[in-house]
C-alpha positions as CSV (number, residue, x, y, z in Angstrom):
1,M,10.9,14.3,-0.6
2,K,8.2,11.2,-0.4
3,K,6.7,12.3,2.4
4,I,5.8,15.4,0.7
5,F,5.1,14.1,-2.8
6,L,3.1,11.2,-0.5
7,S,1.0,14.4,1.4
8,F,0.4,15.9,-2.0
9,I,-1.1,12.8,-3.9
10,L,-3.3,11.9,-0.7
11,S,-4.3,15.3,-1.0
12,L,-5.2,14.8,-4.4
13,I,-7.4,11.3,-3.4
14,I,-9.5,13.4,-0.5
15,T,-10.4,16.4,-2.3
16,P,-12.2,15.3,-5.3
17,V,-14.1,12.8,-3.2
18,V,-15.3,14.8,-1.2
19,F,-17.0,16.7,-3.5
20,A,-16.9,13.6,-6.3
21,Y,-19.6,13.4,-8.9
22,D,-18.7,10.3,-10.3
23,I,-17.3,7.3,-8.3
24,V,-16.2,4.5,-10.5
25,P,-15.3,0.3,-9.0
26,K,-13.0,-1.4,-11.9
27,V,-11.4,-4.4,-12.3
28,S,-8.9,-5.1,-15.0
29,V,-7.4,-8.2,-16.4
30,D,-3.6,-7.7,-17.0
31,L,-2.3,-9.3,-20.2
32,P,0.9,-11.1,-20.0
33,S,3.7,-9.1,-18.6
34,T,7.2,-7.9,-17.8
35,F,8.9,-7.7,-14.6
36,R,12.6,-5.7,-14.9
37,T,12.4,-6.4,-18.5
38,D,14.2,-9.9,-17.4
39,Y,10.9,-11.8,-16.2
40,E,7.3,-12.7,-17.7
41,V,4.7,-12.5,-15.6
42,K,1.4,-14.2,-16.3
43,V,-2.5,-13.0,-17.3
44,S,-3.3,-11.4,-13.7
45,M,-6.2,-9.0,-12.3
46,T,-6.2,-5.8,-10.7
47,A,-8.8,-3.8,-8.8
48,G,-9.5,-0.2,-8.6
49,L,-12.0,2.4,-7.9
50,E,-11.6,6.2,-9.2
51,A,-13.5,9.3,-8.3
52,R,-14.1,11.9,-11.0
53,F,-15.2,15.7,-11.3
54,P,-16.4,16.9,-14.7
55,L,-15.0,20.2,-15.1
56,S,-16.8,20.3,-18.9
57,D,-18.3,18.4,-21.3
58,Y,-14.8,17.8,-22.7
59,F,-12.8,17.7,-19.6
60,S,-13.0,15.6,-16.1
61,V,-10.3,15.4,-13.5
62,G,-10.1,12.6,-10.6
63,C,-8.4,10.1,-8.1
64,G,-7.8,7.0,-7.4
65,L,-6.4,4.0,-6.2
66,E,-5.6,0.2,-7.6
67,Y,-4.3,-2.9,-5.7
68,L,-2.8,-5.0,-8.5
69,I,-3.7,-8.6,-6.8
70,P,-0.2,-10.6,-6.2
71,R,1.4,-12.0,-9.3
72,T,4.3,-14.6,-9.8
73,T,7.3,-13.3,-11.7
74,S,8.6,-16.1,-14.1
75,A,11.7,-19.0,-13.3
76,K,14.3,-17.9,-15.8
77,L,17.8,-19.0,-14.3
78,K,17.9,-21.3,-11.2
79,G,18.9,-19.1,-7.9
80,E,18.3,-15.9,-10.0
81,Y,16.9,-13.0,-7.1
82,Y,13.7,-12.9,-8.6
83,S,13.0,-15.9,-10.1
84,N,9.3,-17.3,-8.9
85,K,8.5,-14.6,-6.4
86,D,5.2,-13.1,-5.5
87,F,4.9,-9.3,-5.8
88,Y,2.4,-6.4,-5.8
89,F,2.0,-2.8,-5.8
90,M,-0.6,-0.3,-4.7
91,P,-0.3,3.2,-6.4
92,A,-2.2,5.9,-5.5
93,Y,-3.2,8.9,-8.5
94,A,-4.6,11.9,-10.1
95,T,-5.9,11.5,-13.0
96,V,-7.1,14.0,-16.4
97,L,-9.6,12.7,-18.9
98,L,-10.2,14.4,-22.4
99,Y,-13.3,13.7,-24.2
100,P,-12.5,14.7,-28.1
101,L,-16.6,14.7,-29.0
102,G,-17.6,15.8,-25.7
103,N,-20.7,15.0,-24.1
104,F,-21.5,12.7,-27.4
105,G,-24.7,10.7,-26.4
106,E,-24.5,7.1,-25.5
107,Y,-20.6,6.2,-26.4
108,K,-18.4,8.8,-24.7
109,P,-15.2,8.2,-26.2
110,Y,-12.5,9.2,-23.9
111,I,-8.5,9.6,-23.8
112,K,-7.0,9.2,-19.6
113,L,-3.3,10.0,-18.3
114,D,-3.1,8.5,-14.8
115,G,0.6,9.8,-12.8
116,G,1.5,9.4,-9.0
117,Y,2.9,7.3,-6.8
118,N,2.9,4.0,-5.4
119,L,2.3,3.4,-1.7
120,L,2.6,-0.5,-1.2
121,F,4.9,-2.4,-2.7
122,D,6.1,-5.5,-1.7
123,I,7.9,-9.0,-2.8
124,D,8.9,-12.2,-1.2
125,E,11.7,-12.1,0.9
126,A,12.3,-8.4,0.8
127,N,15.5,-6.5,1.1
128,N,15.5,-3.4,1.4
129,A,12.1,-2.7,-0.7
130,S,10.8,1.0,-1.6
131,C,8.0,2.5,-3.4
132,G,8.4,4.6,-6.7
133,L,6.2,6.7,-9.5
134,Y,3.2,4.9,-11.5
135,V,2.0,6.3,-14.8
136,S,-0.5,4.7,-16.5
137,G,-2.6,5.9,-20.5
138,A,-5.8,4.6,-21.1
139,I,-8.0,5.2,-24.1
140,G,-11.5,4.1,-23.2
141,F,-15.7,4.3,-23.5
142,E,-18.7,5.4,-21.4
143,L,-21.0,3.5,-22.4
144,F,-24.5,4.2,-22.1
145,E,-23.5,6.7,-19.3
146,R,-22.6,3.8,-16.8
147,Y,-20.5,1.1,-18.2
148,I,-16.5,1.8,-18.4
149,L,-14.4,-0.1,-20.4
150,E,-10.6,0.8,-21.1
151,L,-7.4,-0.4,-22.5
152,A,-4.4,0.9,-20.2
153,T,-1.2,0.5,-19.9
154,S,1.1,1.2,-17.2
155,R,4.0,1.4,-15.6
156,Y,5.0,0.8,-11.6
157,E,8.4,1.6,-10.5
158,A,10.3,0.8,-7.3
159,K,13.7,-0.5,-5.8
160,D,14.3,-3.8,-4.1
161,N,17.3,-5.2,-3.1
162,D,19.4,-1.8,-4.4
163,T,17.7,-2.5,-7.8
164,D,15.6,-0.7,-10.0
165,I,12.5,-2.5,-10.3
166,T,10.3,-1.5,-13.2
167,Y,7.0,-3.2,-13.8
168,K,5.1,-2.6,-17.2
169,K,1.4,-4.2,-18.4
170,I,-1.5,-3.8,-20.4
171,G,-4.6,-4.1,-19.0
172,F,-8.5,-4.2,-20.2
173,K,-10.3,-2.4,-17.4
174,F,-14.4,-3.0,-16.7
175,G,-16.2,-1.1,-14.3
176,Y,-19.7,1.0,-13.4
177,K,-20.1,4.2,-12.7
178,F,-21.8,5.8,-9.9
179,T,-23.4,9.0,-10.0
180,I,-23.6,10.5,-6.8
């Protein structure tokens, strides 16, 4: 099932990129977040690339790839399995964007939903680690048809040491749109 889902996500990534209209590299500053609801993660960074294809003045679809630069869990209790461990995710996703005001001049607000799969997940001293689902929602603006600003919330899932892992974060994303 994972191979079928992975193949589906990869085809969603490759197909729109071939016909992509907009390419958006992004950088995100992630606020303090939670790992397994037990551990805190300090401010961190994420880098990503997204391809968007406008369907109309009100809708766009696309795909993307993000890389969460390695971050460290807090030291809750000494000797706990997940204390002070570095981890990262790399999700691939499909995205849908809704522009409620249409093609509205220099400021285009939008609502965005992402869904996909984490292609990579790694944690220090991993014990039978596996990847899981990725979901995200955002509100954003396209400013002057080039600059992208988003406020996004994301949830990453995985397994390690026979334990379900969830990592939740809120981030401010900044990007620049190239039209091809």
